C-alpha positions as CSV (number, residue, x, y, z in Angstrom):
1,X,15.3,-15.5,4.5
2,X,13.6,-12.3,3.2
3,X,9.8,-12.6,3.3
4,X,7.8,-10.8,0.5
5,X,4.2,-11.7,0.8
6,X,1.5,-14.2,1.5
7,X,-1.1,-15.4,-1.0
8,X,-3.7,-18.2,-1.4
9,X,-2.2,-21.4,-2.8
10,X,-2.5,-21.4,-6.6
11,X,-0.9,-23.9,-8.9
12,X,0.0,-21.3,-11.6
13,X,1.7,-18.1,-10.3
14,X,4.4,-16.8,-12.5
15,X,7.1,-15.5,-10.2
16,X,10.2,-13.5,-11.1
17,X,13.4,-15.5,-11.5
18,X,15.2,-13.3,-8.9
19,X,14.4,-10.8,-6.2
20,X,16.5,-8.7,-3.8
21,X,20.3,-9.1,-4.3
22,X,19.6,-11.4,-7.3
23,X,18.5,-14.3,-5.0
24,X,16.0,-16.8,-6.5
25,X,12.4,-16.2,-5.4
26,X,10.6,-19.3,-4.1
27,X,7.6,-20.2,-2.1
28,X,6.8,-22.1,1.0
29,X,3.3,-23.6,1.4
30,X,1.6,-23.6,4.8
31,X,-1.9,-25.2,4.8
32,X,-3.8,-23.3,2.2
33,X,-1.4,-20.4,2.1
34,X,1.7,-19.7,0.1
35,X,4.5,-17.5,1.3
36,X,7.1,-16.0,-1.1
37,X,10.6,-15.7,0.1
38,X,14.2,-15.5,-1.1
39,X,17.4,-16.4,0.7
40,X,19.4,-13.5,2.1
41,X,23.1,-14.2,2.8
42,X,24.4,-10.6,3.4
43,X,23.9,-8.3,6.3
44,X,21.0,-5.9,5.9
45,X,22.3,-2.2,5.7
46,X,21.1,0.2,8.4
47,X,19.2,2.2,5.7
48,X,17.3,0.4,2.9
49,X,19.2,0.5,-0.3
50,X,17.0,1.9,-3.2
51,X,18.0,-1.0,-5.5
52,X,16.8,-3.5,-2.8
53,X,13.5,-1.7,-2.3
54,X,12.9,-1.5,-6.0
55,X,13.6,-5.3,-6.5
56,X,11.3,-6.1,-3.5
57,X,8.5,-4.0,-5.0
58,X,8.9,-5.5,-8.4
59,X,8.4,-9.0,-6.9
60,X,5.3,-7.9,-5.1
61,X,3.8,-6.2,-8.2
62,X,4.5,-9.3,-10.4
63,X,2.7,-11.6,-8.0
64,X,-0.1,-9.1,-7.2
65,X,-0.9,-8.8,-10.9
66,X,-2.0,-12.4,-10.8
67,X,-3.6,-12.8,-7.3
68,X,-4.4,-11.1,-4.0
69,X,-1.5,-10.8,-1.6
70,X,-0.7,-9.6,1.9
71,X,2.7,-7.9,1.7
72,X,5.3,-7.9,4.4
73,X,7.1,-4.6,5.1
74,X,10.6,-4.4,3.7
75,X,12.8,-5.8,5.2
76,X,11.1,-8.6,7.1
77,X,13.9,-11.1,7.9
78,X,13.1,-14.6,9.1
79,X,15.8,-16.8,10.5
80,X,14.6,-20.1,9.1
81,X,11.9,-21.8,7.1
82,X,10.6,-23.5,10.3
83,X,10.1,-20.2,12.1
84,X,8.2,-18.8,9.1
85,X,6.0,-21.8,8.9
86,X,5.1,-21.6,12.6
87,X,4.3,-17.9,12.3
88,X,2.1,-18.3,9.2
89,X,0.3,-21.3,10.8
90,X,-0.4,-19.3,13.9
91,X,-2.2,-16.6,11.8
92,X,-3.6,-18.8,9.1
93,X,-7.2,-18.2,9.8
94,X,-6.7,-14.4,9.8
95,X,-4.7,-14.5,6.6
96,X,-7.2,-16.8,4.8
97,X,-10.1,-14.6,5.8
98,X,-8.4,-11.4,4.6
99,X,-7.2,-12.9,1.3
100,X,-10.7,-14.2,0.6
101,X,-12.3,-10.8,1.4
102,X,-9.7,-8.9,-0.8
103,X,-9.4,-11.6,-3.6
104,X,-10.6,-9.3,-6.4
105,X,-9.7,-5.9,-4.8
106,X,-7.0,-3.4,-5.4
107,X,-6.0,-0.2,-3.6
108,X,-5.7,3.2,-5.2
109,X,-3.8,5.9,-3.3
110,X,-4.8,9.6,-3.5
111,X,-2.1,11.9,-2.0
112,X,-3.5,15.4,-1.5
113,X,-1.1,18.2,-0.5
114,X,-1.9,21.9,0.0
115,X,0.5,24.8,-0.3
116,X,0.1,28.0,1.6
117,X,-1.0,31.0,-0.4
118,X,2.1,32.9,0.4
119,X,5.6,32.4,1.9
120,X,6.0,31.2,5.4
121,X,6.4,34.0,7.8
122,X,8.6,33.2,10.8
123,X,7.3,36.2,12.7
124,X,3.7,35.3,12.6
125,X,2.1,34.4,15.9
126,X,1.5,30.9,17.0
127,X,-2.3,31.5,16.8
128,X,-2.2,32.8,13.3
129,X,0.1,29.9,12.2
130,X,-2.3,27.3,13.6
131,X,-5.3,29.0,12.0
132,X,-3.5,29.0,8.6
133,X,-2.6,25.3,9.0
134,X,-6.2,24.5,9.8
135,X,-7.5,26.4,6.8
136,X,-5.0,24.5,4.5
137,X,-6.1,21.1,6.0
138,X,-9.8,22.0,5.6
139,X,-9.2,22.7,1.9
140,X,-7.4,19.4,1.4
141,X,-10.1,17.6,3.3
142,X,-12.8,19.0,1.0
143,X,-10.9,17.7,-2.0
144,X,-10.6,14.3,-0.4
145,X,-14.4,14.3,0.2
146,X,-15.0,15.2,-3.4
147,X,-12.9,12.1,-4.5
148,X,-15.1,10.0,-2.2
149,X,-18.3,11.5,-3.5
150,X,-17.5,11.3,-7.2
151,X,-16.2,7.7,-7.1
152,X,-19.5,6.7,-5.6
153,X,-20.2,3.0,-5.2
154,X,-17.2,2.1,-7.5
155,X,-14.9,2.5,-4.4
156,X,-16.3,0.0,-1.9
157,X,-14.4,1.6,1.0
158,X,-12.2,4.6,1.7
159,X,-9.8,5.3,4.5
160,X,-7.3,8.1,5.1
161,X,-4.3,9.2,7.0
162,X,-3.1,12.7,7.8
163,X,0.4,13.5,6.5
164,X,2.7,16.4,7.3
165,X,1.7,18.1,4.1
166,X,-2.0,17.2,3.7
167,X,-4.0,13.9,3.5
168,X,-3.4,10.5,2.0
169,X,-6.6,8.7,1.0
170,X,-6.9,5.0,0.1
171,X,-9.8,3.5,-2.0
172,X,-10.7,-0.1,-2.2
173,X,-11.7,-0.9,-5.7
174,X,-12.7,-4.1,-7.6
175,X,-10.1,-5.0,-10.2
176,X,-12.8,-5.2,-12.8
177,X,-14.0,-1.6,-12.0
178,X,-10.6,0.1,-12.0
179,X,-11.0,1.8,-15.3
180,X,-14.4,3.2,-14.3
181,X,-13.0,4.4,-11.0
182,X,-10.2,6.3,-12.9
183,X,-12.6,7.8,-15.3
184,X,-14.8,9.1,-12.4
185,X,-12.0,10.6,-10.3
186,X,-10.5,12.3,-13.4
187,X,-13.4,14.7,-13.1
188,X,-12.4,16.0,-9.7
189,X,-11.4,19.7,-9.9
190,X,-8.5,20.6,-7.7
191,X,-8.4,24.3,-6.8
192,X,-5.2,26.4,-7.0
193,X,-2.7,25.6,-4.4
194,X,-3.9,22.0,-4.1
195,X,-2.1,19.0,-5.6
196,X,-3.8,15.6,-5.9
197,X,-1.7,12.7,-7.1
198,X,-3.3,9.3,-7.8
199,X,-1.2,6.1,-7.9
200,X,-1.9,2.4,-8.1
201,X,-3.2,-0.2,-8.3
202,X,-1.5,-1.5,-5.2
203,X,-2.1,-4.5,-2.9
204,X,-4.8,-3.4,-0.5
205,X,-2.5,-3.2,2.5
206,X,-4.5,-0.4,4.2
207,X,-7.5,-2.7,4.4
208,X,-5.8,-5.6,6.1
209,X,-6.3,-5.6,9.9
210,X,-3.5,-8.2,10.5
211,X,-0.3,-6.8,11.9
212,X,2.9,-8.7,11.0
213,X,5.0,-9.0,14.1
């Protein structure tokens, strides 16, 4: 089976008729939790196929639009329903706590990238190169801090990860406050050479401490 996500049990969740490889999406209940899966009869390719990733994401977004979820990474394959039930049961207290805490929350992603002022110079010294990289990162960090500042209390929590080209920030926002959050961050000025791309809402995966094994 291919595992999609875990949610709290709800009687009415409208799920897609099919998911990856056209297989029917169904759920398995474990205590107060509901795990969404589909059967997977073919061998998983070495590299994820874009069509599979798209179908997987569409299932997640359809369910997430209705309730809080903890997604599995694609592809998470489970050999049987019994194995899945044992795993979810062993982590049930952690899952239930996280889902309760994030019940009305969404995640917004802010990807900040900075471009050097001029072309890369392969002859520059290692010291100059590192100084230039630090200056670029510092500028990206200042933009990230401005996103935090201007969003104020609308974003209950922020976290970030460094990327090869800059910074990726994650904001935890109440579903009901999403429009206010977007209005606020639209006022952030990005200087020349800095790109800031906002996407979402997404499931708040960056704010879940549980690690799927």
